[in-house]
N, CA, C and O atoms as CSV, one atom per row, in Angstrom:
chain,resi,resn,atom,element,x,y,z
A,1,MET,N,N,23.412,-24.937,14.234
A,1,MET,CA,C,22.442,-24.099,15.096
A,1,MET,C,C,23.799,-23.301,15.706
A,1,MET,O,O,25.015,-23.491,15.702
A,2,LYS,N,N,22.889,-22.327,16.215
A,2,LYS,CA,C,23.208,-20.900,17.277
A,2,LYS,C,C,22.429,-20.244,18.272
A,2,LYS,O,O,21.300,-19.815,18.036
A,3,LYS,N,N,22.912,-20.167,19.215
A,3,LYS,CA,C,22.229,-19.628,20.433
A,3,LYS,C,C,22.607,-18.100,20.744
A,3,LYS,O,O,23.796,-17.778,20.727
A,4,ILE,N,N,21.471,-17.021,21.069
A,4,ILE,CA,C,22.064,-15.928,21.330
A,4,ILE,C,C,21.360,-15.000,22.378
A,4,ILE,O,O,20.196,-15.319,22.618
A,5,ASN,N,N,21.783,-14.065,22.950
A,5,ASN,CA,C,21.010,-13.286,24.032
A,5,ASN,C,C,20.098,-12.532,23.290
A,5,ASN,O,O,20.856,-11.751,22.714
A,6,ILE,N,N,18.947,-12.250,22.923
A,6,ILE,CA,C,18.406,-11.237,22.544
A,6,ILE,C,C,18.344,-9.702,23.059
A,6,ILE,O,O,18.047,-8.674,22.451
A,7,THR,N,N,18.756,-9.938,24.477
A,7,THR,CA,C,18.620,-8.396,24.834
A,7,THR,C,C,19.626,-7.782,25.190
A,7,THR,O,O,19.624,-6.797,25.928
A,8,LYS,N,N,20.960,-8.517,24.502
A,8,LYS,CA,C,22.509,-8.117,24.313
A,8,LYS,C,C,22.708,-7.280,23.150
A,8,LYS,O,O,22.012,-7.644,22.202
A,9,ASN,N,N,23.464,-6.237,22.916
A,9,ASN,CA,C,23.932,-5.832,21.450
A,9,ASN,C,C,22.669,-5.071,21.123
A,9,ASN,O,O,22.145,-5.465,20.081
A,10,LEU,N,N,22.151,-4.256,21.630
A,10,LEU,CA,C,21.116,-3.535,21.407
A,10,LEU,C,C,21.900,-2.066,20.516
A,10,LEU,O,O,22.799,-1.406,21.036
A,11,LYS,N,N,21.581,-1.903,19.733
A,11,LYS,CA,C,22.324,-1.065,18.863
A,11,LYS,C,C,21.307,0.592,18.566
A,11,LYS,O,O,20.222,0.583,17.984
A,12,LYS,N,N,21.744,1.431,18.924
A,12,LYS,CA,C,20.994,2.698,18.548
A,12,LYS,C,C,20.625,2.733,16.911
A,12,LYS,O,O,21.535,2.522,16.108
A,13,ASP,N,N,19.604,2.937,16.558
A,13,ASP,CA,C,18.926,2.711,14.852
A,13,ASP,C,C,18.825,4.451,14.490
A,13,ASP,O,O,17.990,5.269,14.876
A,14,ALA,N,N,20.100,4.640,13.542
A,14,ALA,CA,C,20.276,6.159,13.094
A,14,ALA,C,C,19.914,6.395,11.633
A,14,ALA,O,O,20.454,7.176,10.850
A,15,SER,N,N,18.678,5.389,11.374
A,15,SER,CA,C,18.286,5.474,9.823
A,15,SER,C,C,17.542,6.357,9.478
A,15,SER,O,O,17.373,6.460,8.263
A,16,GLY,N,N,17.009,7.070,10.146
A,16,GLY,CA,C,15.894,7.871,9.950
A,16,GLY,C,C,14.367,7.647,9.866
A,16,GLY,O,O,13.435,8.362,9.498
A,17,ILE,N,N,14.451,6.510,10.296
A,17,ILE,CA,C,12.844,5.482,10.242
A,17,ILE,C,C,12.288,5.901,11.433
A,17,ILE,O,O,11.307,5.192,11.661
A,18,LYS,N,N,12.471,6.781,12.359
A,18,LYS,CA,C,12.195,6.930,13.734
A,18,LYS,C,C,12.057,8.548,14.118
A,18,LYS,O,O,12.487,9.461,13.414
A,19,ILE,N,N,11.306,8.715,15.492
A,19,ILE,CA,C,11.048,9.839,16.037
A,19,ILE,C,C,11.651,9.366,17.439
A,19,ILE,O,O,11.472,8.208,17.817
A,20,GLY,N,N,12.288,10.184,18.114
A,20,GLY,CA,C,12.782,9.797,19.473
A,20,GLY,C,C,13.931,8.533,19.349
A,20,GLY,O,O,14.594,8.308,18.336
A,21,GLN,N,N,13.994,7.865,20.462
A,21,GLN,CA,C,15.197,7.095,20.662
A,21,GLN,C,C,14.916,5.615,20.520
A,21,GLN,O,O,14.546,5.042,21.545
A,22,ILE,N,N,15.041,4.870,19.348
A,22,ILE,CA,C,14.769,3.445,19.110
A,22,ILE,C,C,16.271,2.397,18.833
A,22,ILE,O,O,17.055,2.555,17.897
A,23,GLN,N,N,16.377,1.346,19.912
A,23,GLN,CA,C,16.870,0.273,19.554
A,23,GLN,C,C,16.824,-1.011,19.034
A,23,GLN,O,O,15.901,-1.735,19.407
A,24,LEU,N,N,17.501,-1.363,18.379
A,24,LEU,CA,C,17.406,-2.908,18.250
A,24,LEU,C,C,18.201,-3.978,17.812
A,24,LEU,O,O,19.202,-3.511,17.269
A,25,ASN,N,N,18.203,-5.125,17.805
A,25,ASN,CA,C,19.031,-6.397,17.748
A,25,ASN,C,C,18.354,-6.984,16.690
A,25,ASN,O,O,17.140,-7.191,16.716
A,26,PRO,N,N,19.135,-7.282,15.687
A,26,PRO,CA,C,18.572,-8.192,14.180
A,26,PRO,C,C,18.989,-9.464,14.521
A,26,PRO,O,O,19.997,-9.979,14.037
A,27,ILE,N,N,18.072,-10.143,15.549
A,27,ILE,CA,C,18.403,-11.446,15.883
A,27,ILE,C,C,18.255,-12.341,14.679
A,27,ILE,O,O,19.170,-13.163,14.733
A,28,SER,N,N,17.525,-12.535,13.647
A,28,SER,CA,C,17.744,-13.429,12.593
A,28,SER,C,C,18.835,-12.924,11.829
A,28,SER,O,O,18.958,-13.817,10.991
A,29,LYS,N,N,19.987,-11.800,11.491
A,29,LYS,CA,C,21.029,-11.417,11.055
A,29,LYS,C,C,21.854,-12.425,12.322
A,29,LYS,O,O,22.417,-13.463,11.974
A,30,ASN,N,N,21.847,-12.123,13.323
A,30,ASN,CA,C,22.916,-12.668,14.257
A,30,ASN,C,C,22.756,-14.283,14.557
A,30,ASN,O,O,23.538,-14.894,15.285
A,31,LEU,N,N,21.546,-14.928,13.840
A,31,LEU,CA,C,21.510,-16.187,13.813
A,31,LEU,C,C,21.651,-16.773,12.652
A,31,LEU,O,O,21.480,-17.989,12.567
A,32,SER,N,N,22.053,-15.863,11.347
A,32,SER,CA,C,22.485,-16.201,10.046
A,32,SER,C,C,21.328,-16.870,9.520
A,32,SER,O,O,21.480,-17.878,8.830
A,33,SER,N,N,19.693,-16.215,9.885
A,33,SER,CA,C,19.018,-16.514,8.677
A,33,SER,C,C,18.477,-16.179,7.357
A,33,SER,O,O,17.680,-15.255,7.517
A,34,ASN,N,N,18.537,-16.440,6.409
A,34,ASN,CA,C,18.259,-15.673,5.221
A,34,ASN,C,C,16.741,-15.612,4.670
A,34,ASN,O,O,16.395,-14.929,3.705
A,35,GLU,N,N,15.908,-16.422,5.426
A,35,GLU,CA,C,14.328,-16.107,5.048
A,35,GLU,C,C,13.628,-15.362,5.793
A,35,GLU,O,O,12.745,-14.679,5.276
A,36,LEU,N,N,13.851,-15.321,7.136
A,36,LEU,CA,C,13.006,-14.694,8.088
A,36,LEU,C,C,13.819,-13.501,8.764
A,36,LEU,O,O,14.955,-13.631,9.220
A,37,LYS,N,N,13.127,-12.393,8.764
A,37,LYS,CA,C,13.558,-10.976,9.664
A,37,LYS,C,C,13.033,-10.688,10.996
A,37,LYS,O,O,12.025,-10.015,11.213
A,38,VAL,N,N,13.921,-11.346,12.045
A,38,VAL,CA,C,13.159,-11.079,13.403
A,38,VAL,C,C,14.302,-9.865,14.042
A,38,VAL,O,O,15.517,-9.680,13.964
A,39,TYR,N,N,13.118,-9.182,14.707
A,39,TYR,CA,C,14.222,-8.162,15.617
A,39,TYR,C,C,13.878,-7.941,16.719
A,39,TYR,O,O,12.649,-7.873,16.743
A,40,LEU,N,N,14.563,-7.700,18.221
A,40,LEU,CA,C,14.004,-7.180,18.969
A,40,LEU,C,C,14.015,-5.666,19.161
A,40,LEU,O,O,15.149,-5.187,19.171
A,41,ILE,N,N,13.015,-4.813,19.314
A,41,ILE,CA,C,13.295,-3.582,19.021
A,41,ILE,C,C,12.499,-2.870,20.427
A,41,ILE,O,O,11.348,-3.072,20.813
A,42,LYS,N,N,13.251,-2.235,20.847
A,42,LYS,CA,C,13.095,-1.038,21.992
A,42,LYS,C,C,12.843,0.501,21.620
A,42,LYS,O,O,13.561,1.254,20.963
A,43,PHE,N,N,11.796,0.704,22.144
A,43,PHE,CA,C,11.552,2.173,22.053
A,43,PHE,C,C,11.749,2.730,23.847
A,43,PHE,O,O,11.498,2.172,24.915
A,44,GLU,N,N,12.303,4.057,23.496
A,44,GLU,CA,C,12.509,4.495,25.053
A,44,GLU,C,C,11.031,5.714,24.771
A,44,GLU,O,O,10.490,6.128,23.746
A,45,LYS,N,N,10.842,5.913,25.970
A,45,LYS,CA,C,9.598,6.817,26.419
A,45,LYS,C,C,9.201,7.743,25.379
A,45,LYS,O,O,9.892,8.739,25.165
A,46,GLY,N,N,8.021,7.476,24.632
A,46,GLY,CA,C,7.566,8.785,23.663
A,46,GLY,C,C,7.725,8.447,22.528
A,46,GLY,O,O,6.995,8.813,21.607
A,47,ALA,N,N,8.997,7.471,22.378
A,47,ALA,CA,C,9.643,7.239,20.520
A,47,ALA,C,C,8.320,6.557,19.834
A,47,ALA,O,O,7.327,6.028,20.332
A,48,LYS,N,N,8.766,6.813,18.349
A,48,LYS,CA,C,7.819,6.189,17.826
A,48,LYS,C,C,8.569,6.019,16.264
A,48,LYS,O,O,9.521,6.683,15.853
A,49,SER,N,N,7.690,4.703,15.392
A,49,SER,CA,C,8.275,4.856,14.076
A,49,SER,C,C,7.832,5.676,12.906
A,49,SER,O,O,6.613,5.649,12.737
A,50,LYS,N,N,8.375,6.252,12.230
A,50,LYS,CA,C,7.952,6.843,10.788
A,50,LYS,C,C,6.500,5.703,9.935
A,50,LYS,O,O,6.348,4.498,9.735
A,51,LEU,N,N,6.032,6.452,9.774
A,51,LEU,CA,C,4.704,5.331,8.577
A,51,LEU,C,C,5.402,4.761,7.918
A,51,LEU,O,O,6.494,5.145,7.498
A,52,HIS,N,N,4.697,3.414,7.662
A,52,HIS,CA,C,5.050,2.580,6.539
A,52,HIS,C,C,4.731,1.293,6.401
A,52,HIS,O,O,3.938,0.839,7.226
A,53,ILE,N,N,5.262,0.387,5.331
A,53,ILE,CA,C,3.932,-0.617,4.977
A,53,ILE,C,C,5.341,-1.875,4.364
A,53,ILE,O,O,6.387,-1.682,3.745
A,54,HIS,N,N,4.872,-2.771,4.758
A,54,HIS,CA,C,5.440,-3.918,4.911
A,54,HIS,C,C,5.053,-4.965,3.546
A,54,HIS,O,O,3.861,-5.269,3.481
A,55,ASP,N,N,5.867,-5.474,2.577
A,55,ASP,CA,C,5.142,-6.055,1.400
A,55,ASP,C,C,4.843,-7.692,1.990
A,55,ASP,O,O,4.410,-8.448,1.121
A,56,SER,N,N,4.999,-8.187,3.126
A,56,SER,CA,C,4.227,-9.368,4.005
A,56,SER,C,C,4.113,-9.237,5.063
A,56,SER,O,O,4.684,-8.272,5.571
A,57,ASP,N,N,3.366,-10.090,5.859
A,57,ASP,CA,C,3.063,-9.948,6.882
A,57,ASP,C,C,3.810,-10.110,8.146
A,57,ASP,O,O,4.733,-10.922,8.188
A,58,GLN,N,N,3.508,-9.445,9.122
A,58,GLN,CA,C,4.442,-9.156,10.160
A,58,GLN,C,C,3.876,-9.478,11.658
A,58,GLN,O,O,2.910,-8.863,12.112
A,59,ILE,N,N,4.419,-10.283,12.233
A,59,ILE,CA,C,3.850,-10.592,13.651
A,59,ILE,C,C,4.988,-9.466,14.596
A,59,ILE,O,O,6.167,-9.133,14.476
A,60,ILE,N,N,3.844,-9.144,15.566
A,60,ILE,CA,C,4.270,-8.145,16.453
A,60,ILE,C,C,4.168,-8.881,18.204
A,60,ILE,O,O,3.038,-9.069,18.656
A,61,ILE,N,N,5.317,-9.222,19.012
A,61,ILE,CA,C,4.991,-10.006,20.368
A,61,ILE,C,C,5.619,-8.776,21.407
A,61,ILE,O,O,6.786,-8.386,21.375
A,62,GLY,N,N,4.593,-8.291,22.295
A,62,GLY,CA,C,5.208,-7.610,23.254
A,62,GLY,C,C,6.277,-8.171,24.193
A,62,GLY,O,O,6.260,-9.332,24.601
A,63,HIS,N,N,7.043,-7.424,24.450
A,63,HIS,CA,C,8.016,-8.153,25.163
A,63,HIS,C,C,8.020,-7.144,26.628
A,63,HIS,O,O,7.822,-7.725,27.695
A,64,LYS,N,N,8.193,-6.005,26.631
A,64,LYS,CA,C,8.844,-5.332,27.976
A,64,LYS,C,C,7.427,-4.387,27.684
A,64,LYS,O,O,6.970,-4.315,26.543
A,65,GLY,N,N,6.824,-3.713,28.778
A,65,GLY,CA,C,6.375,-2.405,28.869
A,65,GLY,C,C,4.540,-2.105,27.832
A,65,GLY,O,O,3.844,-3.112,27.703
A,66,LYS,N,N,4.270,-1.431,27.531
A,66,LYS,CA,C,3.082,-1.155,27.020
A,66,LYS,C,C,3.737,-0.147,25.577
A,66,LYS,O,O,4.749,0.543,25.452
A,67,GLY,N,N,2.762,-0.436,24.787
A,67,GLY,CA,C,3.063,0.611,23.547
A,67,GLY,C,C,1.690,0.696,22.650
A,67,GLY,O,O,0.652,0.443,23.262
A,68,GLN,N,N,1.600,0.977,21.470
A,68,GLN,CA,C,0.698,1.225,20.638
A,68,GLN,C,C,1.138,0.742,19.152
A,68,GLN,O,O,2.302,0.978,18.827
A,69,LEU,N,N,0.428,0.190,18.381
A,69,LEU,CA,C,0.330,-0.171,16.846
A,69,LEU,C,C,-1.023,0.825,16.208
A,69,LEU,O,O,-2.214,0.594,16.415
A,70,ILE,N,N,-0.661,1.557,15.685
A,70,ILE,CA,C,-2.044,2.707,14.993
A,70,ILE,C,C,-1.697,2.324,13.263
A,70,ILE,O,O,-0.602,2.339,12.701
A,71,THR,N,N,-3.161,1.963,12.651
A,71,THR,CA,C,-3.009,1.421,11.601
A,71,THR,C,C,-4.107,1.936,10.315
A,71,THR,O,O,-5.283,1.951,10.680
A,72,TYR,N,N,-3.927,2.242,9.261
A,72,TYR,CA,C,-4.982,2.946,8.559
A,72,TYR,C,C,-5.511,2.328,7.816
A,72,TYR,O,O,-4.724,1.567,7.252
A,73,SER,N,N,-6.515,2.236,7.482
A,73,SER,CA,C,-7.472,1.817,6.288
A,73,SER,C,C,-7.476,2.689,4.959
A,73,SER,O,O,-7.942,2.209,3.926
A,74,LYS,N,N,-7.058,3.716,4.989
A,74,LYS,CA,C,-7.369,4.271,3.393
A,74,LYS,C,C,-6.416,5.878,3.118
A,74,LYS,O,O,-6.013,6.590,4.038
A,75,ILE,N,N,-6.292,6.060,2.169
A,75,ILE,CA,C,-5.726,7.639,1.989
A,75,ILE,C,C,-6.712,8.448,1.120
A,75,ILE,O,O,-6.760,8.141,-0.072
A,76,ASP,N,N,-7.449,9.374,1.536
A,76,ASP,CA,C,-8.307,9.884,1.011
A,76,ASP,C,C,-7.594,11.295,0.493
A,76,ASP,O,O,-7.117,12.117,1.276
A,77,LEU,N,N,-7.598,11.440,-0.948
A,77,LEU,CA,C,-6.988,12.701,-1.686
A,77,LEU,C,C,-8.065,13.868,-2.061
A,77,LEU,O,O,-9.045,13.832,-2.805
A,78,THR,N,N,-7.515,14.914,-1.265
A,78,THR,CA,C,-8.657,15.911,-1.502
A,78,THR,C,C,-8.165,16.683,-2.718
A,78,THR,O,O,-7.168,16.368,-3.367
A,79,SER,N,N,-9.011,17.794,-2.983
A,79,SER,CA,C,-8.978,18.605,-4.241
A,79,SER,C,C,-8.103,19.542,-4.304
A,79,SER,O,O,-7.765,20.094,-5.351
A,80,ASN,N,N,-7.572,19.849,-2.938
A,80,ASN,CA,C,-6.078,20.547,-2.823
A,80,ASN,C,C,-4.827,20.053,-2.835
A,80,ASN,O,O,-3.984,20.803,-2.344
A,81,ASN,N,N,-4.412,18.913,-3.290
A,81,ASN,CA,C,-3.650,18.223,-3.546
A,81,ASN,C,C,-3.249,18.218,-1.984
A,81,ASN,O,O,-2.340,19.001,-1.708
A,82,ASN,N,N,-3.738,17.520,-0.996
A,82,ASN,CA,C,-3.405,17.008,0.021
A,82,ASN,C,C,-4.158,15.874,0.227
A,82,ASN,O,O,-5.275,15.739,-0.274
A,83,ALA,N,N,-3.583,14.972,0.993
A,83,ALA,CA,C,-3.968,13.601,1.515
A,83,ALA,C,C,-4.319,13.272,2.978
A,83,ALA,O,O,-3.457,13.386,3.850
A,84,LYS,N,N,-5.685,12.830,3.286
A,84,LYS,CA,C,-5.734,12.489,4.575
A,84,LYS,C,C,-5.630,10.821,4.844
A,84,LYS,O,O,-5.941,9.905,4.081
A,85,LEU,N,N,-5.171,10.780,5.981
A,85,LEU,CA,C,-5.519,9.079,6.140
A,85,LEU,C,C,-6.453,8.919,7.426
A,85,LEU,O,O,-6.587,9.526,8.488
A,86,LYS,N,N,-7.247,7.395,6.588
A,86,LYS,CA,C,-7.921,7.541,7.724
A,86,LYS,C,C,-7.672,6.376,8.455
A,86,LYS,O,O,-7.472,5.248,8.004
A,87,ASN,N,N,-7.711,6.881,10.078
A,87,ASN,CA,C,-7.607,6.000,11.128
A,87,ASN,C,C,-8.245,4.415,11.175
A,87,ASN,O,O,-9.461,4.449,10.985
A,88,GLU,N,N,-7.846,3.380,11.330
A,88,GLU,CA,C,-8.539,2.262,11.466
A,88,GLU,C,C,-8.661,1.639,12.629
A,88,GLU,O,O,-9.731,1.163,13.008
A,89,ASN,N,N,-7.426,1.581,13.385
A,89,ASN,CA,C,-7.120,0.968,14.506
A,89,ASN,C,C,-6.166,1.322,15.427
A,89,ASN,O,O,-5.009,1.191,15.029
A,90,ILE,N,N,-6.330,1.763,16.624
A,90,ILE,CA,C,-5.392,1.645,17.427
A,90,ILE,C,C,-5.279,0.590,18.455
A,90,ILE,O,O,-6.305,0.132,18.959
A,91,LEU,N,N,-4.303,0.239,18.747
A,91,LEU,CA,C,-4.540,-1.128,19.445
A,91,LEU,C,C,-3.079,-0.924,20.425
A,91,LEU,O,O,-1.964,-0.551,20.063
A,92,GLU,N,N,-3.601,-1.350,21.872
A,92,GLU,CA,C,-2.230,-1.382,22.624
A,92,GLU,C,C,-1.603,-2.930,22.904
A,92,GLU,O,O,-1.993,-4.033,23.286
A,93,ILE,N,N,-0.813,-2.502,22.615
A,93,ILE,CA,C,0.085,-4.164,23.121
A,93,ILE,C,C,0.720,-4.351,24.120
A,93,ILE,O,O,1.624,-3.554,24.374
A,94,ASP,N,N,0.498,-5.303,24.886
A,94,ASP,CA,C,1.190,-5.423,26.388
A,94,ASP,C,C,1.874,-6.527,26.394
A,94,ASP,O,O,1.479,-7.417,25.640
A,95,GLU,N,N,2.775,-6.712,27.024
A,95,GLU,CA,C,3.772,-8.212,27.396
A,95,GLU,C,C,3.214,-9.044,27.080
A,95,GLU,O,O,2.033,-9.111,27.420
A,96,ASN,N,N,3.786,-10.053,26.295
A,96,ASN,CA,C,2.906,-11.602,26.209
A,96,ASN,C,C,1.983,-11.583,24.994
A,96,ASN,O,O,1.605,-12.663,24.542
A,97,GLU,N,N,1.558,-10.342,24.382
A,97,GLU,CA,C,0.425,-10.204,23.295
A,97,GLU,C,C,1.119,-9.938,22.301
A,97,GLU,O,O,2.076,-9.164,22.298
A,98,ALA,N,N,0.495,-10.848,20.935
A,98,ALA,CA,C,0.932,-10.917,19.754
A,98,ALA,C,C,-0.226,-10.302,18.715
A,98,ALA,O,O,-1.416,-10.553,18.906
A,99,VAL,N,N,0.192,-9.539,17.687
A,99,VAL,CA,C,-0.634,-9.212,16.684
A,99,VAL,C,C,-0.037,-9.098,15.324
A,99,VAL,O,O,1.026,-8.602,14.952
A,100,LEU,N,N,-1.232,-9.828,14.529
A,100,LEU,CA,C,-0.514,-10.062,13.235
A,100,LEU,C,C,-0.879,-8.602,12.313
A,100,LEU,O,O,-2.023,-8.151,12.268
A,101,ILE,N,N,0.046,-8.100,11.750
A,101,ILE,CA,C,-0.241,-6.980,10.546
A,101,ILE,C,C,-0.114,-7.414,9.310
A,101,ILE,O,O,0.963,-7.970,9.093
A,102,PRO,N,N,-0.906,-7.344,8.357
A,102,PRO,CA,C,-1.473,-8.113,7.374
A,102,PRO,C,C,0.047,-7.240,6.538
A,102,PRO,O,O,0.737,-6.342,7.019
A,103,ALA,N,N,0.172,-7.887,5.239
A,103,ALA,CA,C,1.097,-7.377,4.150
A,103,ALA,C,C,0.279,-6.411,3.692
A,103,ALA,O,O,-0.933,-6.600,3.599
A,104,GLY,N,N,1.041,-4.928,3.256
A,104,GLY,CA,C,0.236,-3.773,2.749
A,104,GLY,C,C,-0.275,-2.906,3.879
A,104,GLY,O,O,-0.491,-1.722,3.623
A,105,LYS,N,N,-0.458,-3.294,4.914
A,105,LYS,CA,C,-1.051,-2.297,5.790
A,105,LYS,C,C,-0.163,-1.894,6.394
A,105,LYS,O,O,0.785,-2.401,6.995
A,106,LEU,N,N,-0.819,-0.087,6.046
A,106,LEU,CA,C,-0.171,1.141,6.339
A,106,LEU,C,C,-0.198,1.503,8.092
A,106,LEU,O,O,-1.245,1.759,8.687
A,107,HIS,N,N,1.009,1.466,8.676
A,107,HIS,CA,C,0.847,1.647,10.252
A,107,HIS,C,C,2.078,2.084,10.950
A,107,HIS,O,O,2.972,2.180,10.110
A,108,TRP,N,N,2.443,2.349,11.982
A,108,TRP,CA,C,3.504,2.838,12.859
A,108,TRP,C,C,3.062,2.318,14.289
A,108,TRP,O,O,1.903,2.226,14.691
A,109,HIS,N,N,4.520,1.914,15.149
A,109,HIS,CA,C,4.537,1.743,16.120
A,109,HIS,C,C,4.997,2.594,16.975
A,109,HIS,O,O,5.891,3.352,16.600
A,110,LYS,N,N,4.424,2.684,18.530
A,110,LYS,CA,C,4.855,3.863,19.456
A,110,LYS,C,C,4.992,3.392,20.877
A,110,LYS,O,O,4.360,2.364,21.118
A,111,ALA,N,N,5.696,3.930,21.904
A,111,ALA,CA,C,5.946,3.995,23.433
A,111,ALA,C,C,4.796,4.897,23.760
A,111,ALA,O,O,4.257,5.604,22.909
A,112,TYR,N,N,4.582,4.872,24.509
A,112,TYR,CA,C,3.663,5.739,25.713
A,112,TYR,C,C,4.645,7.047,26.068
A,112,TYR,O,O,5.701,6.901,25.453
A,113,ASN,N,N,4.643,7.840,26.577
A,113,ASN,CA,C,5.088,9.086,27.134
A,113,ASN,C,C,5.954,8.520,28.476
A,113,ASN,O,O,7.080,8.796,28.889
A,114,ASP,N,N,5.048,7.728,28.894
A,114,ASP,CA,C,5.451,7.308,30.449
A,114,ASP,C,C,6.343,6.274,30.534
A,114,ASP,O,O,6.986,6.173,31.578
A,115,GLN,N,N,6.510,5.507,29.676
A,115,GLN,CA,C,7.170,4.092,29.593
A,115,GLN,C,C,7.810,3.534,28.299
A,115,GLN,O,O,7.333,3.585,27.166
A,116,ASN,N,N,9.041,2.965,28.711
A,116,ASN,CA,C,9.494,2.429,27.275
A,116,ASN,C,C,8.607,0.840,26.952
A,116,ASN,O,O,7.897,0.061,27.587
A,117,PHE,N,N,9.160,0.966,25.589
A,117,PHE,CA,C,8.154,-0.517,25.203
A,117,PHE,C,C,8.621,-1.237,23.923
A,117,PHE,O,O,8.587,-0.924,22.732
A,118,SER,N,N,9.058,-2.289,24.581
A,118,SER,CA,C,9.902,-3.286,23.234
A,118,SER,C,C,9.235,-4.266,22.599
A,118,SER,O,O,8.162,-4.513,23.151
A,119,TYR,N,N,9.462,-4.912,21.659
A,119,TYR,CA,C,8.675,-5.918,21.141
A,119,TYR,C,C,9.359,-7.015,20.365
A,119,TYR,O,O,10.541,-6.771,20.125
A,120,ILE,N,N,8.869,-8.237,19.889
A,120,ILE,CA,C,9.766,-8.938,18.990
A,120,ILE,C,C,9.040,-8.403,17.504
A,120,ILE,O,O,7.939,-7.857,17.436
A,121,SER,N,N,9.868,-8.679,16.446
A,121,SER,CA,C,9.345,-8.186,15.012
A,121,SER,C,C,9.444,-9.583,14.546
A,121,SER,O,O,10.222,-10.226,15.251
A,122,ILE,N,N,8.768,-10.446,13.332
A,122,ILE,CA,C,8.956,-11.160,13.032
A,122,ILE,C,C,8.189,-11.189,11.747
A,122,ILE,O,O,6.994,-11.468,11.652
A,123,ILE,N,N,9.063,-10.848,10.687
A,123,ILE,CA,C,8.790,-10.765,9.150
A,123,ILE,C,C,9.410,-11.376,7.947
A,123,ILE,O,O,10.634,-11.501,7.917
A,124,GLY,N,N,8.755,-11.724,7.063
A,124,GLY,CA,C,9.381,-12.513,5.774
A,124,GLY,C,C,10.482,-11.576,5.271
A,124,GLY,O,O,10.383,-10.352,5.361
A,125,ASN,N,N,11.472,-12.167,4.769
A,125,ASN,CA,C,12.668,-11.361,3.982
A,125,ASN,C,C,11.864,-10.579,2.828
A,125,ASN,O,O,11.734,-11.042,1.695
A,126,SER,N,N,11.387,-9.453,3.205
A,126,SER,CA,C,11.011,-8.758,2.405
A,126,SER,C,C,11.063,-7.427,2.499
A,126,SER,O,O,11.618,-7.008,3.514
A,127,LYS,N,N,10.628,-6.592,1.701
A,127,LYS,CA,C,10.808,-4.790,1.745
A,127,LYS,C,C,9.936,-4.183,2.642
A,127,LYS,O,O,8.836,-4.700,2.833
A,128,THR,N,N,10.327,-2.945,3.344
A,128,THR,CA,C,10.036,-2.138,3.994
A,128,THR,C,C,9.455,-0.916,3.364
A,128,THR,O,O,10.415,-0.413,2.781
A,129,PHE,N,N,8.521,-0.243,3.184
A,129,PHE,CA,C,8.515,0.796,2.649
A,129,PHE,C,C,7.931,2.058,3.253
A,129,PHE,O,O,6.709,2.173,3.350
A,130,TRP,N,N,8.918,3.193,3.740
A,130,TRP,CA,C,8.796,4.032,4.792
A,130,TRP,C,C,8.350,5.537,4.184
A,130,TRP,O,O,8.950,6.039,3.234
A,131,LEU,N,N,7.242,6.176,4.843
A,131,LEU,CA,C,6.672,7.397,4.254
A,131,LEU,C,C,7.152,8.414,5.015
A,131,LEU,O,O,6.841,9.577,4.758
């Protein structure tokens, strides 16, 4: 067994999957888990992830501040080779609130412009597809 402090060793995420400043701590990697991916993710004011899908369920637990989870129900293809996303839900996530995002649900996460937002993400050892 191993014990760590989840708020230490946050690193800037430079992988091109976000807009604004986002830091993360790969908790599961630091605890040597091969079956789960658990992260503490901190969004600076106004930061957001890019649109993405996971191929397993994801649980988000609000840690500090308030943020949003935006999900989409479908993509409409138009006749002029464009696509429109149909917004399904905009959820506010507050501290100590949990949300389940089903596998395959198109979504993104964001902090409000006036406050930082952090959450814990729990997901199976799966793939994420960034759009």
